[in-house]
N, C-alpha and C positions, 0 to 999 in steps of 0.2 A: 420445338417447332422447326420444320425444315428450313433451310436457308432461303429458298424461293418464297415460302410463305412469309417469312420475317421481312424479306425485301418488299413484298406486296403490301404487307400491313404497314411498313414504314411509309411507303409512298401514298397509301390510302389516307393515312392520318394527315400527312402533309397537304394532300390535295383538299381534304376537308377543311382544315384550318386556314390554308392560304386562299381557298375559294371563298370562304366566309369573310375573311379579312378584305378580299378584293371588293366584294359587293358592298360591305358596310363602309369601308374607307372611301371607295370610289364615290359613293353617294354623298357621304359627309364632306369630303374634300372638294366637291364640285359646287357646294352651296354658294361660294363666293361669286360664281357667275350670275346668280340670281340677285345679288345685292342691289345693283343699279335698277332692275325692274321692280323690285320690292319698294325701293325708295320712290320711284315714279308712281307706282300704283297706289301706295298708301299715303304718300306725302308726309311721312313721319319725320324725315331727316335721316341723314347718314348716322349721326350720333345715336339716335333712338334704336335704329335697326342694328348698329354695331353692338349695342347693349344686349340685344336678344342673342346675337351670335356669341358675344363674350360670355353671357350667362351659360349658354350651351357648352362652351369650353369648360367652364368650372364645374358644371353639373355632370358632364362626361367623366371628369376626373373623380368627382365624389362618388359616382356609382362604382368605380373600379374596385376599391377595397371590399365593399359589400358584395358585389358580384363575384369577386374572387373568393370571399369567404363561402358563398353559397356553392360555388363550384368546387371548392376544396372539400365541402361536406357532402353535397348531393350529386356531384358530377357535372361536367360543363354542358351536357346536352340540354337539360331543362332550362338552364340559364340562357343559352343561345336562343332557344325557341322564344322565350318571353322577349328577349332583346330584339330579335328580328320583327316581331310583331309590332312592338312599340316604335321602332325606327320607321317602319312602313307607314303606320298610322300617323305619326307626327309629320312626316314628310308630305303625306297625301292631303292633310287638312291645312297645311301652311297657306295656300292661296286664298283660303277663306278668312284669314286673320287680317284685320284692318287696323288693329291697335297694337301698341307696344306690349301690353300684358298678353294679348293673343299670340303675338310672335314669340314671346318668351315662353308661353306654355307649349306651343307646337314645336318650335325649333330648339328652345332651351331646356325644356323638361322631357317631353315624349321622345323626340327623335334623338336627342343627346343621350338620355338614359338608355335608350334601345341600343345605340351603337356602342355605348360603354359596356353593356352587358354581353354583347357579342363582339367585344374588342380585344386588345392585345393581352390584358392581364389573364383573361380566361383562355384565349386561344394558345398563347405562348406556354402557359403552364400545362394545358392539356397535351400539348405536343411533347413537351420536355419530359413529362412523366412516362410517356409510352415509348421513348426513344433512349437507346443506350448513351451514357455520358459522353463517350468519344464522338458521337455524331450530333451532339446538341447544338454546337456552334453553327454548323452548316444547316441544321434543321431550322433554327430560329431565323437564320438569314433567309431561308426559302419561304417561311411563313410571312416574314416581314416584306419580302419582295412581292408577295401576293397582294398586299395592301397597295404597293406601289403600282403594280400592274393595273389594279382596279382604278386608281386615279388616272393613270395614262389612257386607259380605254374610255373611262366614263366622261372625263372632262370634254373632249371634243364631241362626243355623243350628245351630252347635255347642251353644249353650245349650238350644235346643229339642230337639236329639237327646239331650242328657244327661237332660233330664226325661222324654222319651219312650221311650228304650231303654237308659238307663244309660250311665255314663261310658265304659266299656271299649268297647262297641260304637260309640258316638259317635266315639271317637278313631280307630277303624279305618275307619269310613266317611270321615273326613277324609283318612286315608292313601290310600284308593282314589281320592278326588277329585283328589288331587295329580297323579295319573298323566295327567289330561287335558291337561296343558300340555306333553307330549311332542312333539306336532306342531310346536310353536314351534321346536324345535331345528333342524328342517329349514330354516325360514325364515332363521334366524340362522347357518346353518352355515359360511358363507364369510367371516366377519368376522375373519380373522387379520391380522397386521400388514401383510401385502402388500396388503390391502384399502385401505390408505391411499395407495398409489401413485397418483400423478396428482392428488391432491387439494390439493396445495400443502404437504403435511406434510414436515418435514425427514426426512432418512434416518434410520431407526430405529437405536437403539443397543441393546445387550443389557440384559436386565432388571436384572442386578447393577449395571452402570454407571449405569442410569437411577435406581435407588434410591440409590446413593451420591451422585449429583448431587442428587437431591431432598433428601436428609437435610442438605445444606449450604445449602439455600434457606430463608431466614428466614420468608418468607410461608407456605411449605409446613409448617414446623414450628408456626407459630401456628395455621394451619388444623387441624392434627391436635390441637392442645390444645383448640380450641373443639369439635371433634368428639368428643372424650373426654366433655365435658359432655353433649352431645347423647346419647350412648349411655347415660349415667347416668340421664337424664330418661326416655328411651324405654323402657328395660328396666324401670325401676321401675314405670312406668305399665302396661306390657304384662303384667307378672307379678303386681303387687300391687293394681292398681286394683280388681279384684273383692274382694280382701280389705279394701281401704279402705272400700268400699261396704258390706260386711258389718259392719265395725267401727262404721259409723254407724248400724247397726240396721236397714238396708233389706233387702228380699228379694233373692234371688240373681238374678232377672231384671234388677234395676237394674244389676248388674255387667255383664251381657251387653250391655245397651243402652248403658252407658257406654263400653265398648269399641267398640261400633258407631258411637257418635257420634265417637270418636277418629278412626275410619276415614272416616266420611262427610265430616267437616269438613276432614280432611287432603286429600280430593280437591280442595276449594275452595282450600286453602292451597297445594297443589302447583301447581295451574294457575295461580293468582294469581302466585306467585313465579317461575314460568316466563315469564310475561308481563312481569313487572316487571324480569327480568334484561336485557331488551332496552332498558330506560329508566334504570335506576339501577345503581350499582355493587354487585357481589355482596357485597362485604365490608360495605357499609352495610345490605344486606338481612339479612345473618347477624346483625349486631349488634342490629337491630331485633327479630328473631325471638327471640333469647335474652332481651332485655329484657321482651318481652311474657310469656314464660314465667315469669320471676320474679315479675312483677306478678300474674299469674294465680294462682300458688300462694299468695302473700300474701293475695289476696282471698278464696281458698277457705278458708284457715285462720281467717279472721275471720268468714266467713259461717255461718249455721246449716246444719247437715248434713242437708238434705232431699233428696228425689229430684230435683226440678227444679234445685236448686242443683248437685247432682252432674252432671246432664246439661249444664248451662251451663258448668260447669268443663271437662267432657270436650270440649265443642265448642270452647272457646277453646284449650285444649291441642292439640286436633285440627288447628286452623288452622296450628300451628307444629310439629306432631309430626314429620313427615318432610320438611317444607319446606326444611329445611337442606340436603338432599341435592342438589337441582339447582344452587344457587350453589356449593356445595363442589366438586361435579364439574366445574362450569364453570370455577372457578379452577385446578383441577389441569390441565384441558386448555389454559387460557390460559397457565399457566406453562411447561408442557412439550411442548405438542402432543398429538396423539392416538395416536402409534405405540405408546407404553407406557402408555397411560391406564389399562387394566385393572389392570395391575400397581401403578402409583402410587396410584391411587384405592383398590386393595385394601389398601395399607399404611395409608392414611388411615382406612379402615373398621376396620383392626385397632385403632387407637387408639379408635375409637368403641366397639368391643366390649370393650376393657379397661374403659372407663367403664360399659359395660353389665354387666360382671361384678360391679362394685362396686354398682351400682344394684339389681341383682337379688338379690345376696347380703345386702347391708346391710338391705334391706327386711325380710327374714325374720328376721335376728338382732336387729335393733332391736325388732320386734314381739314376739319371744320374751322379750326382756329387759324391756321396758317395757309391753307390752300396748297400745301405740299406735304410730302411724307419725309422730307430730309431729316427732321429731328428724331423721328422714330429709327431711321437707319443709324444715326449717331449713337443712339442708346443701344442698338442691336450690336454694334462693333464693340462697345465697352463690355457688354455682357458676354460676347463670344470670348474675349480675351480672358475674363474672369473664369468662365467655364473650363477654358483650356488649362488654367492654372490649378483649379480646385480639385481636379482628379489625380494630380501628381502625388499627393501624400497618401492615397489609398493603398492599403496592404491587401494584396489578393490572397487571402487565406481564410479558410473556414473557421468558425468559432471552435475553440478547443473542445468544448463539451460535445459538439456535434461531430467533430472529426473522430473523437474517441468512440462515440456511439456507432458511427458508420463502420469504423474498423472492427 
């Protein structure tokens, strides 16, 4: 293939994957803006509504390994189509749900399963398989930045729609917007396991065998433990940051802009970590990211709660928000190769979402019990320190059997 054609194909794949992640992540990460309106409209209480969001975090993670296995076997395109349709449907019918089981079904089952099927496990592995190894760090950073851009662009749009046309209509507009990423499924349609043939990858093994092998790998288990903490951080911020802003006595618009700052600065963080992966060890980058999170939360607790302080805090957290994803995905590929990457990264995403369940649910329960979020922040700091330490013993080397097969 001529160099110009290869370059065009490279950017087309990244545009498809990053654009899909932008729309699905932007819709999903803006749901926290609707939490106060859902609470007022349904009268269910913040704890019950937080349970629906928390179940969605968990269900999103549970879909990742299965969606990854289907993408490994049949290609990412079909999985993305089903995921986009489910996400749009779940988001569209949410305003009609007036009970906790109804919200769990719409937000926690349909929308979350859809965003999981069109989420990072499928999109990252599809991109990695179609890109040369030396460009994978930057490529995963660009795909990850797409999700961040989606959050940056969607959060203020959603906030404006809520003010201009009401929360129910605003949510349904977001549902229709998600359908715009369906064409990306055609671009990524051929990334099944056979796509790795001829790339130097070892012969693929079955999904079950790959998972059993991974669960005996110490570095993989430590990676999953760190990603649990990442999920706790990300879900708490996505769902409850608008509530934190409101508890500080600031207008609703500050919550929308705080979420936008998370997305905007995560674009820079994702691109920076993608660049840094070619120069430093991924485990060292992960330790640094978690340490910065802990320090940022501590500084926020000690600072006066003004609008500019909230935006600076959101910007710092944005730099680290999803920048854990490229080095985590890179380490999975380094350990086991790319043939089963969607499945194995999906399992790691499941641990991420178990943490997300607790971050989302605990935020609502703690605020109901104490009228403040301080104790969640204390737990957040302790977890960040633990995550910074847990990555240090990881050995960045492929499994001997796979290294031999690749050679």
